[in-house]
C-alpha positions in Angstrom: 0.3 0.0 0.0 1.7 3.2 -1.5 0.5 5.8 1.3 1.0 10.0 0.0 -0.1 12.7 3.1 0.2 16.2 1.9 -0.7 18.9 4.2 -2.5 22.2 3.2 -1.6 25.6 5.8 -0.7 22.3 8.0 3.1 20.9 9.0 2.6 17.2 9.1 4.5 16.0 12.2 5.8 12.7 12.7 3.0 12.2 15.3 -0.2 12.6 13.1 2.1 10.7 10.3 1.8 7.5 12.4 -1.8 7.7 13.8 -3.0 8.4 10.1 -1.3 5.4 9.5 -2.4 3.1 12.3 -5.8 4.1 11.9 -5.3 3.1 7.3 -4.1 -0.3 9.0 -7.3 -0.8 9.9 -8.8 -0.7 6.2 -5.8 -2.9 5.4 -6.9 -5.6 7.6 -9.9 -5.8 6.4 -9.5 -5.4 2.4 -5.4 -6.2 1.6 -6.3 -5.2 -2.2 -5.7 -1.8 -1.7 -3.0 -0.3 -4.2 -2.7 3.7 -3.1 -3.8 5.8 -0.8 -4.0 9.4 -1.0 -4.7 11.8 2.6 -4.9 15.3 2.4 -5.4 17.1 5.6 -6.0 21.0 6.3 -6.8 23.6 8.2 -9.1 26.6 7.7 -9.5 28.5 11.1 -11.2 26.4 13.2 -12.2 23.9 10.6 -9.8 20.4 10.6 -10.6 18.6 7.0 -8.8 15.7 6.1 -10.0 14.0 2.5 -8.7 10.4 1.7 -8.8 8.4 -1.8 -7.9 4.9 -1.9 -7.9 3.6 -4.9 -8.6 -0.2 -5.5 -8.5 -2.9 -8.5 -11.4 -1.3 -10.2 -12.8 1.0 -8.1 -11.6 4.8 -6.5 -13.2 5.2 -2.9 -13.2 8.9 -1.6 -14.2 9.9 1.6 -14.0 13.1 3.9 -14.5 14.6 7.0 -14.3 17.8 9.2 -14.0 18.4 12.4 -12.7 20.9 15.2 -10.3 18.6 16.0 -7.4 17.1 13.4 -7.3 13.8 15.3 -11.3 13.8 15.9 -11.5 13.9 11.7 -8.8 11.1 11.0 -11.0 8.8 13.8 -13.9 9.9 11.7 -12.3 9.8 8.2 -11.2 6.0 9.1 -14.8 4.9 10.0 -16.2 6.1 7.2 -13.3 4.2 5.1 -14.0 1.1 6.9 -17.3 0.9 6.0 -17.0 1.7 2.1 -14.3 -0.8 1.8 -16.4 -3.5 3.5 -19.5 -2.5 1.3 -17.2 -3.1 -1.7 -15.5 -5.8 -0.3 -19.2 -7.6 0.3 -20.1 -6.4 -3.6 -16.9 -8.2 -4.7 -17.7 -11.4 -2.4 -21.5 -11.6 -3.5 -20.7 -11.3 -7.3 -18.8 -13.8 -7.2 -21.0 -16.6 -5.3 -23.8 -15.3 -7.8 -21.6 -16.2 -10.5 -20.5 -19.8 -8.7 -24.6 -20.5 -8.4 -25.8 -20.0 -11.6 -22.4 -22.2 -13.2 -24.1 -25.2 -10.2 -27.5 -24.6 -11.7 -26.7 -25.1 -15.4 -24.0 -27.8 -14.6 -27.2 -29.4 -12.8 -29.8 -28.9 -15.7 -27.1 -30.2 -18.6 -27.6 -33.5 -20.3 -25.0 -36.0 -19.0 -22.1 -36.1 -21.2 -22.8 -32.1 -22.5 -20.3 -29.6 -21.7 -22.0 -26.4 -20.0 -22.9 -23.1 -22.0 
């Protein structure tokens, strides 16, 4: 997993970097086909905003969170990304299960000796 952290009007400290990495490890634990992650941390007056794009095979997942505290925004973002990644993973596994069911029903309806279509 490639991780790109960018700070807009913010210096990214090692503590913030470690916190983001620890929160994104949870996403990587649920779905290990993550190719690239881009995180943008920005500060505008009292508004702390965190945006993330996760590139997985065939899809780009985007989430953003705005809070008054940067760590709270990172927590909120991690929860949103976790839900979206799990939803994507369920869609992939449901699609695979549907294909297997269709192939089994086609194989059971074919007369013996003929290949499945």
